[in-house]
N, C-alpha and C positions, 0 to 999 in steps of 0.2 A: 127180383126177389126183395121181401120185406127186407129191410136195412136192423137186423135184431139191433145195433148198439145203440140205439135211439130210443132215449127213456120217453119221447112219445107214444112211439109204435112199443115198446114194452107193458106200459100201462094200458094201452089200448087192447092191445092182443092179451093183457089176464081179464081185463073187465068183458070182454065179447066171449071170454071162454069161461067165465066164471071161476078164474085162477087167484088165489092172493099169495102173499108171499110167505112161506113160513121159516121166522125164526129158528124156530128148532132143529130143523135140517139144516138152516146154517146158510139159506138162498140167497145170496147177493149175486146178481147178474151183469156181469163184466158189459159197461157202456164206453168204452175206450179202445176206438180201431187200431190205435199203435202198438199198445199191450198186445190187442188181439193177431198183430202182425209178425211181435215178437214171441211171441207162444210159437208161433205155425213156423218161423224160422229157425228158432233154437231149437225145436224138434227134429228138423230136419227131415221131415215125411215127405213122402212122393208118392208117385200111383202105384210103386212096389209094395206099399206099406198098408197093412191092416190095424185100425185102432180101434183099441178101447178108449171110452171116456166115461168117467165116473160123474154121475151128478150133472147133467147136461144142463139143467134148468130150463131156460127158455128156447134153448135151440142156437142160442150166439155161436159157441166155440165146434157145436157140430156144425152148424152149417161151412162153416170153412175147413174144419176137417175133411170134410163131404168132397170140398174143390179143390183139394189138396192130396188126397190119399187113394188110395184103391176102395177101401172098404170100412166102416165104422158102425162099431156095436157101442151103442149108448146106455150106460146102465141108469136107471132112474127110480129112487125108492119112490118118490110122491106117484102112489098113482093116477091122480088127475091130471097131473103134469107129461106122465107116460102117457096116457090116453091124447093128450092134447099134440105129445109132438109123434105120435104114431098118425095122425091125421094130417098134421102140419108137413110130414117129409113122406107123403104115399107116395107121392111121385118123383122122390129121390131114389132111386134104386139100390144106390152104396151105402145108405142108412138104414142100419136095423135099430130098432128101439126094443129095450130089455126090462121088462118091469120086475124091480129088485131088488134085495139089498147087496151090494159089493162085496159085504164083509163077511155073506152066506152062502154067496155063489160060488159054483165052479167056475173059475175063472177060465184054467188049461181047458176046459171043453168049451168054453166060449168062443177060445180063441181057435180052438179045431173046427168049430160048427158053423162059425158066424164070418169069418175072417178071407175064406177062399184060399187058404193055403197062402196068402200073402205074409212077406214079413212082421210078425207083430211088435208093436209098441203100445205103450200108455201114453195117452195124453189127456189131462185134466186140470180142470177147474175144482179141486179137490173141498167138499165139506169141511171147515175148518174144526169140526169137533170131533171127528173119526181121522184126522188127517194122519196119525200116527201109527194106529191101528192098518188103514190101510198101505201107506208105503211097506211095514212089515211084511204085509201080508204078501204082496208083491212080491216081496224082493225072500220071504222062505221059504214060498211056495217052488222056486224054482221055475218060474213060469218061462215056456220058448218066448223070450220078449228079448229085443234087443237095447232099447231104453223108457226111460220112464221119466216125463215130461210135466211135470205139474206146478199150478199155482198154489201155496201153501203160504201159513201166517209167516212172517220175516223170522220170526223169533227159531221157529222150528227150521228153515231154510240155514240159517246161522249156524244152527247146532249141528246139521248136517255135514254141511262144509267147514267145519271148526276144527283146527289142529290142534295135535298134542299141547298142554301147558297153557291153553289161553281158557276164558271163563265160560264160554259157551261150550266147552269139550264134554262131553260124557258118554253114556252107554250108548245112545243113540248114535254120535258120531263115529263109533268102533262099530254099530251093527250094520250102520251104512258103506262105511269105505271098505269096510271088509268084502262086503258082497257086489260094490260097483264102485266108478268114480264119479264124486258128485259135482255139480259144477251152477254156479249162480249165474240165471241167464239176464234177469230184471229185475229192479224193485217195482214194484204197483202202489200206488198213494190210494188212499180210501176214494177219493173220488172217482175214481174209476170203476166203483160198483155201482148200482142201485138193485135195495137199498145200501145207505154209507155204511159201511162197516167203521169198526173204532180202531182196527190194527190197520198197518201197513203191510203189505203184503209182498211176495215176492214168487220170480219165475224159476223152478231148480230144475236143472237134466240130470238123471241120472244115467250115466252109460254104464250098459252091462255088456255089451258085446265085444268092448274094447278093453275090458276090464280083465286082468289076472287074478282070479281069488286067489289067495294064500293059501297052502295046503295046512289044514289040521288034523290030528288022528281021530279026534273027539271034539264037533261042532257044538253039541251039547251042554259040554264041560269048560269052553271056552268061552262060552256066556254067562255059565254061573261065575267066571272067575271075572268077568267085567263087571257083572250084575254086585258081587262082592264088593269088588274095588270101587265101583263110585255109590254104593249102597250108604256110605255114611262118608262124606269129601272129607271131614274134615280130621279123617283117622290115617295114620300112614297106610300103606300098603300092606305091610306084614299085619298089623294089628285088624285092618279090615277083612284079610284072607283068614288067620285064624278063626276067626266067627265064621267060619264057613266050609274051612276042611279042619281034618284031624292034624295035620302036620305041626310038630313040635315049633314053637315061634323062633327058637335056634336057626332050625332048620328052613323056615321060612326066610328068615333075615339074611340068611348065606346066600340063598337063592335068589331074592330081590337085589342082594347086591352084584351077584354076578350079572345075572341078567341087566340092571338099569346101574351099576355103578354105584348103587348109592341104597343102603339099609333103608332109610329114612325117608325114602320119596313118595308121595301119596299118585294115587290112580291117575290122576289126571295128565302126567306128563309122559305115559307110555303111550307108544306110537300101537298101529294092530299088530306089526310082529312083535312086539316084547310082549303084546297079551299072550300071540299062540306061546312062544318064547317058554313064558309060565306056565301055562296050560300043558305042554309036553314034557313037562319035569315036577307037577305039583300032583301030588294025589292024596 
């Protein structure tokens, strides 16, 4: 089998297939065997797993996933690359190439019809320009998946794992940590890719199966509170909430003081549980 982490092989394949790197689609192909092994190991996949991959590119990760998982459904937006992958893996029965936009496709249907009833998870080197929308799609649609293991920009990974009170903590941190348990797996330098990106990347695993999602009576309202809290970070939480909710400031101040012990705090110091406590009592 062709070694797909070889820059020479990648360039040869692309030339012979008439393919070109598409910067607008964030195509940076992995050429680091050690990082590839870290993704596979960190994901925890085995032959009982069915994997959805987003943005397979030349198929480097796809090939490794197929060797370790029971089934792989790889979604590729670039039609030319999707056609190449379909031909390249036509003799690999546990790989299915799906041409389409992952943001628009029905992932629940793909899980039901393409993974053979196996335990489903997502493993991908995500296109960086749509990282956050994709991750929120994975989590908000309540897909029947056990985990999400993805390569993203380091700054995005930092935000997902950030704890309250730190500079990287924000609305994304709360949204992710409410729905799963994030864990940083590895840092990935720019030279691990071709073409070489300008940013450091990171592999992060979002554990859904072993995460106890906290109860909140109105999830939509919870994220309205979170959005208000981080909408203007320099404002105190009371002032931020008063711009989005009809409660008098005096009542908001009393509520924030009761939940946080200080009426003058900012949203960045609240943990998920405190945001839920506010949500249940605010109107």
